[in-house]
C-alpha positions as CSV (number, residue, x, y, z in Angstrom):
1,X,-0.6,13.4,16.7
2,X,-2.8,11.1,14.4
3,X,-2.8,7.2,14.8
4,X,-1.7,7.2,11.0
5,X,1.4,9.0,11.8
6,X,4.6,7.5,10.3
7,X,7.9,7.8,12.0
8,X,10.4,10.2,10.3
9,X,13.0,7.3,9.8
10,X,10.5,5.2,8.1
11,X,9.3,7.9,5.8
12,X,12.9,8.2,4.5
13,X,13.0,4.5,3.7
14,X,9.7,4.3,1.9
15,X,10.8,5.2,-1.6
16,X,13.5,2.4,-1.2
17,X,11.0,0.0,0.1
18,X,8.6,0.7,-2.7
19,X,11.4,0.2,-5.5
20,X,12.3,-3.2,-3.9
21,X,8.6,-4.0,-3.6
22,X,8.0,-3.5,-7.3
23,X,11.3,-5.1,-8.5
24,X,10.7,-8.2,-6.5
25,X,7.0,-8.3,-7.7
26,X,8.1,-8.6,-11.4
27,X,7.8,-7.4,-14.8
28,X,4.0,-6.7,-14.8
29,X,4.1,-4.4,-11.6
30,X,7.4,-2.6,-13.2
31,X,5.5,-2.1,-16.3
32,X,2.2,-0.9,-14.6
33,X,4.5,1.9,-13.0
34,X,5.2,3.1,-16.5
35,X,7.3,6.3,-16.6
36,X,8.3,5.8,-12.9
37,X,10.9,3.3,-13.8
38,X,11.0,3.9,-17.8
39,X,11.0,7.5,-18.6
40,X,9.4,8.6,-21.9
41,X,12.1,9.6,-24.2
42,X,10.7,12.8,-25.5
43,X,8.4,13.9,-22.5
44,X,7.6,17.3,-24.0
45,X,5.6,15.8,-26.9
46,X,2.2,15.3,-25.4
47,X,0.8,14.0,-28.8
48,X,-1.3,10.8,-29.0
49,X,1.2,9.6,-31.7
50,X,3.9,9.9,-29.0
51,X,1.9,8.4,-26.4
52,X,1.2,5.3,-28.6
53,X,5.0,5.1,-29.3
54,X,5.8,5.2,-25.7
55,X,3.5,2.2,-25.1
56,X,5.3,0.4,-27.9
57,X,8.6,1.2,-26.3
58,X,7.3,0.0,-23.0
59,X,6.0,-3.5,-24.3
60,X,9.3,-4.2,-26.2
61,X,11.4,-3.6,-23.1
62,X,12.6,-6.7,-21.0
63,X,12.6,-6.9,-17.4
64,X,14.8,-9.7,-16.7
65,X,14.3,-10.1,-12.6
66,X,17.8,-11.1,-11.3
67,X,16.8,-9.7,-7.9
68,X,13.7,-11.9,-7.4
69,X,15.7,-15.2,-8.7
70,X,18.3,-14.1,-6.3
71,X,16.0,-13.8,-3.3
72,X,14.5,-17.2,-4.2
73,X,17.9,-18.9,-4.5
74,X,19.2,-17.4,-1.1
75,X,15.8,-18.3,0.6
76,X,16.3,-21.9,-0.9
77,X,19.7,-22.1,0.7
78,X,18.2,-21.4,4.3
79,X,15.6,-23.9,3.9
80,X,17.6,-26.6,2.1
81,X,17.6,-28.2,5.5
82,X,14.6,-28.3,7.8
83,X,14.5,-25.8,10.5
84,X,15.1,-27.0,14.2
85,X,11.6,-27.0,15.8
86,X,10.9,-27.8,19.4
87,X,7.5,-26.9,20.7
88,X,5.4,-27.9,23.8
89,X,2.4,-30.1,23.0
90,X,-0.2,-27.3,23.1
91,X,1.7,-25.4,20.5
92,X,2.3,-28.4,18.1
93,X,-0.8,-27.5,15.9
94,X,0.9,-24.2,14.9
95,X,3.5,-26.1,12.9
96,X,0.7,-27.0,10.3
97,X,-1.1,-23.8,10.9
98,X,0.6,-20.8,12.4
99,X,-1.5,-17.9,11.2
100,X,-5.1,-19.3,11.4
101,X,-5.4,-19.1,7.7
102,X,-3.5,-22.5,7.0
103,X,0.0,-20.9,6.4
104,X,2.4,-23.4,8.2
105,X,5.2,-22.3,10.5
106,X,7.8,-23.0,8.0
107,X,6.1,-21.2,5.2
108,X,5.7,-18.1,7.5
109,X,9.5,-18.3,8.1
110,X,10.3,-18.5,4.4
111,X,8.1,-15.3,3.9
112,X,10.2,-13.8,6.9
113,X,13.4,-14.7,5.4
114,X,12.3,-13.0,2.1
115,X,11.1,-9.8,3.8
116,X,14.4,-9.2,5.8
117,X,16.7,-10.2,2.8
118,X,14.8,-7.9,0.5
119,X,14.0,-4.9,2.9
120,X,16.4,-5.6,5.9
121,X,13.3,-5.3,8.1
122,X,9.9,-7.1,9.1
123,X,7.8,-7.3,12.1
124,X,6.4,-10.4,13.8
125,X,3.5,-10.5,16.1
126,X,1.4,-12.9,17.9
127,X,-2.2,-12.2,18.2
128,X,-4.4,-13.4,21.1
129,X,-8.1,-13.6,20.8
130,X,-10.3,-11.4,23.0
131,X,-11.4,-13.8,25.8
132,X,-14.3,-12.5,28.1
133,X,-16.6,-13.8,30.8
134,X,-20.3,-13.8,30.6
135,X,-20.2,-10.4,32.0
136,X,-17.7,-8.9,29.7
137,X,-14.6,-9.0,31.8
138,X,-11.2,-10.3,30.2
139,X,-10.1,-13.7,31.2
140,X,-7.6,-16.5,30.3
141,X,-8.0,-19.2,27.8
142,X,-8.8,-22.8,29.2
143,X,-6.8,-25.8,28.2
144,X,-10.0,-27.5,26.8
145,X,-10.5,-24.6,24.5
146,X,-6.8,-24.8,23.3
147,X,-6.9,-28.7,22.9
148,X,-10.1,-28.5,20.9
149,X,-8.8,-26.0,18.6
150,X,-11.5,-23.5,19.4
151,X,-9.0,-20.9,20.5
152,X,-5.2,-20.4,19.7
153,X,-2.5,-17.7,19.2
154,X,-1.9,-16.8,15.6
155,X,1.3,-15.3,14.2
156,X,1.4,-12.4,11.7
157,X,4.2,-11.1,9.6
158,X,4.1,-7.3,9.3
159,X,5.5,-5.6,6.0
160,X,8.3,-3.1,7.0
161,X,6.3,-0.3,5.5
162,X,3.2,-1.2,7.6
163,X,4.9,-1.0,10.8
164,X,4.5,2.8,11.0
165,X,5.3,3.9,14.7
166,X,7.0,2.4,17.6
167,X,8.4,3.6,21.1
168,X,10.5,1.8,23.6
169,X,11.0,2.2,27.4
170,X,13.6,1.1,30.0
171,X,12.7,-1.5,32.5
172,X,15.9,-1.8,34.6
173,X,18.6,-3.0,32.3
174,X,16.1,-4.2,29.5
175,X,14.7,-2.1,26.6
176,X,11.2,-2.9,25.7
177,X,8.5,-2.0,23.4
178,X,6.0,0.4,24.8
179,X,4.2,1.2,21.5
180,X,3.7,-0.5,18.2
181,X,1.4,0.9,15.5
182,X,0.9,-1.0,12.3
183,X,-1.6,-0.8,9.3
184,X,-3.7,-3.5,8.3
185,X,-6.8,-4.2,6.2
186,X,-10.1,-5.5,7.3
187,X,-13.3,-6.9,5.3
188,X,-15.5,-3.6,5.1
189,X,-18.5,-4.9,3.1
190,X,-19.2,-8.4,1.8
191,X,-22.4,-8.7,-0.3
192,X,-21.6,-12.5,-0.8
193,X,-19.9,-12.0,-4.4
194,X,-17.5,-9.1,-3.6
195,X,-15.6,-8.1,-0.5
196,X,-14.6,-4.5,0.0
197,X,-11.7,-4.0,2.3
198,X,-11.0,-0.9,4.4
199,X,-7.9,0.4,6.3
200,X,-7.5,0.1,10.0
201,X,-4.5,0.8,12.5
202,X,-3.9,-1.6,15.3
203,X,-2.1,-0.1,18.3
204,X,-0.3,-2.3,20.8
205,X,0.8,-0.4,23.9
206,X,1.7,-0.7,27.5
207,X,-0.3,1.2,29.9
208,X,1.5,1.0,33.0
209,X,2.7,-2.6,33.0
210,X,-0.2,-4.0,31.3
211,X,-0.4,-5.0,27.5
212,X,-3.6,-3.4,25.8
213,X,-4.8,-3.8,22.2
214,X,-6.8,-1.0,20.5
215,X,-8.0,-0.9,16.9
216,X,-8.8,2.3,15.2
217,X,-10.6,3.0,11.7
218,X,-10.1,6.7,11.5
219,X,-6.8,8.3,10.8
220,X,-6.9,10.6,13.6
221,X,-7.3,8.0,16.1
222,X,-10.2,9.7,18.1
223,X,-11.8,6.7,19.4
224,X,-11.2,3.1,19.0
225,X,-13.5,0.5,17.5
226,X,-12.3,-2.2,19.7
227,X,-10.2,-2.4,22.9
228,X,-9.2,-5.3,25.1
229,X,-6.7,-6.5,27.5
230,X,-5.4,-10.1,26.6
231,X,-4.7,-12.4,29.6
232,X,-2.4,-15.4,29.8
233,X,-3.8,-19.0,30.8
234,X,-3.5,-17.9,34.4
235,X,-5.7,-14.9,33.9
236,X,-2.9,-12.5,34.3
237,X,-2.1,-9.6,32.0
238,X,0.9,-9.6,29.9
239,X,3.6,-7.1,30.8
240,X,5.3,-7.0,27.4
241,X,4.1,-6.3,24.0
242,X,4.2,-9.6,22.0
243,X,5.9,-8.1,18.9
244,X,9.3,-8.3,17.7
245,X,11.2,-6.5,14.8
246,X,13.6,-8.4,12.6
247,X,16.7,-6.8,10.9
248,X,19.3,-7.5,8.5
249,X,21.8,-6.6,11.4
250,X,20.0,-7.3,14.5
251,X,16.4,-7.6,16.0
252,X,16.3,-4.0,17.9
253,X,13.8,-1.6,16.6
254,X,16.3,0.4,14.5
255,X,15.8,0.3,10.8
256,X,18.6,-1.9,9.2
257,X,19.8,-1.4,5.6
258,X,18.0,-3.5,2.8
259,X,20.6,-6.0,1.5
260,X,19.0,-6.1,-1.9
261,X,18.4,-2.3,-2.6
262,X,21.5,-2.1,-4.5
263,X,20.7,-5.1,-6.5
264,X,17.1,-4.0,-7.3
265,X,18.3,-0.4,-8.2
266,X,20.7,-1.7,-10.8
267,X,18.1,-4.2,-12.1
268,X,16.0,-1.2,-12.8
269,X,18.8,0.5,-14.6
270,X,19.4,-2.9,-16.6
271,X,15.4,-2.6,-17.6
272,X,16.0,0.9,-18.8
273,X,18.9,-0.1,-21.0
274,X,17.1,-3.1,-22.3
275,X,14.3,-0.8,-23.5
276,X,16.7,1.3,-25.6
277,X,18.3,-1.8,-27.0
278,X,15.0,-3.4,-28.1
279,X,13.7,-0.1,-29.5
280,X,16.9,0.2,-31.7
281,X,16.6,-3.5,-32.8
282,X,12.9,-2.7,-33.9
283,X,13.6,0.5,-35.5
284,X,16.7,-0.6,-37.6
285,X,17.3,-4.1,-37.1
286,X,15.8,-5.3,-40.2
287,X,17.8,-4.8,-43.5
288,X,16.6,-2.3,-46.1
289,X,17.3,-2.8,-49.8
290,X,18.2,0.3,-51.9
291,X,18.5,0.9,-55.7
292,X,19.8,3.7,-57.7
293,X,19.8,4.6,-61.6
294,X,16.2,3.4,-62.0
295,X,13.6,5.2,-64.0
296,X,9.9,4.7,-63.7
297,X,9.9,3.6,-67.5
298,X,12.8,1.1,-66.8
299,X,10.6,-0.3,-63.8
300,X,7.4,-0.6,-65.8
301,X,8.9,-1.9,-69.2
302,X,11.9,-4.1,-68.0
303,X,11.1,-5.1,-64.4
304,X,7.3,-5.6,-65.0
305,X,6.4,-2.9,-62.5
306,X,8.1,-4.7,-59.5
307,X,11.2,-5.8,-58.1
308,X,11.5,-9.5,-57.4
309,X,13.9,-10.6,-54.5
310,X,15.4,-13.9,-53.7
311,X,16.3,-17.0,-55.5
312,X,13.2,-17.0,-57.7
313,X,13.8,-13.5,-58.8
314,X,16.4,-11.3,-60.6
315,X,17.0,-7.6,-60.8
316,X,17.7,-6.3,-64.3
317,X,19.6,-3.0,-63.9
318,X,20.1,-0.3,-66.6
319,X,23.8,0.8,-67.2
320,X,25.1,2.6,-64.2
321,X,22.3,1.1,-61.9
322,X,23.1,-0.4,-58.7
323,X,21.5,-2.2,-55.8
324,X,22.4,-3.0,-52.2
325,X,21.1,-3.8,-48.6
326,X,21.4,-1.0,-45.8
327,X,22.2,-2.5,-42.7
328,X,22.5,-0.6,-39.6
329,X,25.4,-1.1,-37.1
330,X,24.4,-2.6,-33.9
331,X,23.6,-0.4,-30.9
332,X,26.7,-1.4,-28.8
333,X,26.4,1.4,-26.3
334,X,22.9,0.0,-24.9
335,X,24.2,-3.6,-25.1
336,X,27.6,-2.6,-23.3
337,X,25.5,-0.9,-20.7
338,X,23.5,-4.0,-20.1
339,X,26.7,-6.2,-20.1
340,X,28.1,-3.9,-17.3
341,X,25.1,-3.9,-15.2
342,X,24.9,-7.7,-15.4
343,X,28.4,-8.0,-14.2
344,X,27.6,-5.5,-11.3
345,X,24.6,-7.4,-10.3
346,X,26.7,-10.6,-10.3
347,X,29.2,-8.8,-8.0
348,X,26.5,-7.8,-5.7
349,X,25.3,-11.3,-5.0
350,X,23.5,-12.7,-8.1
351,X,25.9,-15.6,-8.2
352,X,22.9,-18.0,-8.4
353,X,21.9,-16.6,-11.7
354,X,25.2,-16.7,-13.7
355,X,28.1,-18.9,-12.7
356,X,31.5,-17.8,-13.1
357,X,33.3,-19.4,-16.0
358,X,36.9,-18.6,-14.7
359,X,38.7,-20.9,-12.5
360,X,39.5,-19.4,-9.3
361,X,41.9,-20.4,-6.5
362,X,40.4,-21.5,-3.2
363,X,41.6,-18.4,-1.6
364,X,39.8,-16.3,-4.2
365,X,36.7,-18.3,-4.0
366,X,36.5,-17.8,-0.2
367,X,37.0,-14.1,-0.3
368,X,34.5,-13.5,-3.2
369,X,31.6,-15.2,-1.3
370,X,32.4,-14.3,2.4
371,X,30.1,-11.1,2.3
372,X,27.0,-12.7,0.6
373,X,27.1,-15.8,2.9
374,X,27.5,-13.5,6.2
375,X,24.4,-11.6,5.2
376,X,22.5,-14.6,4.5
377,X,23.8,-16.3,7.7
378,X,22.9,-13.3,9.9
379,X,19.4,-13.0,8.2
380,X,18.9,-16.8,8.9
381,X,20.0,-16.4,12.6
382,X,17.8,-13.1,13.1
383,X,14.8,-14.7,11.7
384,X,15.1,-17.8,13.8
385,X,15.6,-15.8,16.8
386,X,12.6,-13.6,16.3
387,X,10.5,-16.8,15.8
388,X,11.7,-18.5,18.9
389,X,10.9,-15.3,20.9
390,X,7.6,-14.6,19.6
391,X,6.7,-18.4,20.2
392,X,7.6,-17.9,23.8
393,X,4.6,-15.2,24.1
394,X,2.4,-17.9,22.3
395,X,3.4,-20.5,25.1
396,X,2.5,-18.1,27.8
397,X,-0.9,-17.6,26.3
398,X,-1.8,-21.3,26.6
399,X,0.0,-21.9,29.9
400,X,3.1,-23.8,28.4
401,X,6.7,-23.7,29.4
402,X,8.4,-21.2,27.0
403,X,11.8,-22.5,27.9
404,X,10.8,-25.7,26.2
405,X,10.8,-23.9,22.7
406,X,13.6,-23.9,20.3
407,X,13.4,-22.5,16.5
408,X,16.7,-22.4,14.6
409,X,17.0,-21.9,10.8
410,X,19.8,-23.7,8.8
411,X,23.0,-21.7,8.3
412,X,25.0,-24.4,6.4
413,X,24.7,-23.3,2.8
414,X,25.5,-25.1,-0.3
415,X,25.8,-22.0,-2.1
416,X,29.4,-22.6,-3.3
417,X,30.7,-26.2,-3.5
418,X,34.2,-27.0,-2.9
419,X,36.4,-25.9,-5.5
420,X,38.8,-28.5,-7.2
421,X,41.7,-27.0,-5.3
422,X,39.9,-27.3,-2.0
423,X,39.0,-30.8,-2.7
424,X,42.7,-31.7,-3.4
425,X,43.8,-30.1,-0.3
426,X,41.3,-32.0,1.6
427,X,42.2,-35.5,0.2
428,X,45.7,-34.5,1.0
429,X,45.1,-33.8,4.5
430,X,43.4,-37.0,4.9
431,X,46.2,-39.0,3.3
432,X,48.6,-37.3,5.4
433,X,46.7,-37.9,8.6
434,X,45.8,-34.5,9.7
435,X,42.0,-35.2,8.9
436,X,40.0,-38.1,10.0
437,X,37.6,-40.0,7.8
438,X,34.6,-38.5,9.7
439,X,36.0,-34.9,9.2
440,X,36.4,-35.4,5.5
441,X,32.9,-36.8,5.0
442,X,31.5,-33.9,7.1
443,X,33.2,-31.3,4.9
444,X,32.0,-33.1,1.8
445,X,28.4,-33.1,3.0
446,X,28.4,-29.4,4.0
447,X,29.6,-28.7,0.5
448,X,26.7,-30.7,-1.0
449,X,29.0,-33.2,-2.4
450,X,28.3,-36.2,-0.4
451,X,24.9,-37.2,0.7
452,X,25.4,-40.7,2.5
453,X,26.0,-41.0,6.3
454,X,29.6,-42.1,7.5
455,X,28.1,-45.7,8.2
456,X,26.4,-45.9,4.7
457,X,29.5,-44.6,3.0
458,X,31.8,-47.0,5.0
459,X,29.7,-49.8,4.1
460,X,29.4,-49.1,0.5
461,X,33.3,-48.6,0.1
462,X,34.0,-51.8,2.1
463,X,31.7,-53.8,-0.5
464,X,33.2,-52.0,-3.6
465,X,36.5,-52.9,-2.1
466,X,35.7,-56.7,-1.5
467,X,34.1,-56.9,-4.9
468,X,37.2,-55.4,-6.4
469,X,39.3,-58.1,-4.5
470,X,37.1,-60.9,-5.4
471,X,37.3,-59.9,-9.1
472,X,41.1,-59.6,-9.0
473,X,41.5,-63.1,-7.4
474,X,39.1,-64.5,-10.0
475,X,41.1,-62.9,-13.0
476,X,44.5,-64.3,-11.4
477,X,43.1,-67.7,-11.1
478,X,42.0,-67.7,-14.6
479,X,45.3,-66.5,-15.8
480,X,47.1,-69.0,-13.8
481,X,45.0,-71.7,-15.3
482,X,45.4,-70.5,-18.8
483,X,49.3,-70.3,-18.2
484,X,49.4,-73.9,-16.8
485,X,47.7,-75.2,-19.7
486,X,50.2,-73.6,-22.1
487,X,53.0,-75.2,-20.1
488,X,51.7,-78.8,-20.1
489,X,54.2,-81.1,-21.9
490,X,51.5,-83.7,-22.8
491,X,49.2,-81.0,-24.4
492,X,48.9,-81.7,-28.2
493,X,50.8,-79.3,-30.5
494,X,48.9,-76.0,-31.0
495,X,47.0,-76.4,-27.9
């Protein structure tokens, strides 16, 4: 079997992945695909004129990228609050540079959330440099090399379509990866001005209980161009592959469903409807003037050879002559189809794009949003768990305690604030003594309505209450003085 072989279950998903990839990339990529997503209206006509008309048809089409906007909005909800990050001292530099190319740990996690939201899958891998002794034997890294920044583990996020092969084994009650193959690029040639890249396959495998890395540049995998055995800080071999799959359901190797596929598919259908709508607007959108009963002699002698329209002109017509404006009826079918798909996209999770204008009860609001929130929460937890797991492998490479590592993403979202009904119920429960001040404030903060801490809010409300009391006392005193002056018997008349 060639090293470039793709597992059957992945091959079956590649068409979905391609559509999602193109959709999230935006209009330029979608239009670059031309007839893949926007079929030619009359494909049997192979004339240059028809090809030119198709290019105009393509240009006028509008791709409104609801899917990408939704993905960005959902990712923003996860990173609205900073992740919980606890790393041992030698891994602290990874917070600012997790990949060796300047990508921070949080930026890499954001990319991971994007991948899993879009495709339902990603791979996360920690790469160790090939450390050898002067005689070419594998060795562990020294603390001095790590502290100087000369050597460090680097994280890599793998696109779901690039993780092409994998195998698992049972070790006791635990299921472990025994083989992972993913496709990557390398700099094949660099003349100082232009870099040409090639394709290679990185193979991570367990040979016995020893982790081995192999790199191939021929599809058949006849002989690796590089093969080495990474060692941990103590000089021992790794007995697991430092790779984890991330899924929309769980983090096992099974391919999970892409959460945004349905949204992307409808987004493409909306694009096709828009092409028909824009084409009809262009073809018949402009009004056309018509005249009847005119002869050439009348036009030449009476109208001066031309028809003057507008406020500065007039149209002298002969007996039984007529004039009018031909205005096409709007193409309601294409517009209705677009409106229907916008509603479908809204129902599939695009609520950040178009807010509902219908007031809903608290129960309806909760039911309407539970599915999207649960998917987003699961993705955030899975990505956080994968990063924590893979950072444990990084810790072993530099000789640090993996149990000191914690990495969690936010799962408290402000996607939907409290409805008016929910706020009323919250205040009523506080007034009745069911909820405490702290519990009410906590609910308001989670909903994104309140921002101050309990102490800050209490200090401000106490100050405002004191100011109101002082103002009320001052107003009462002024009123009393004015009343006393009016009742003074010694006061002059009219005072």
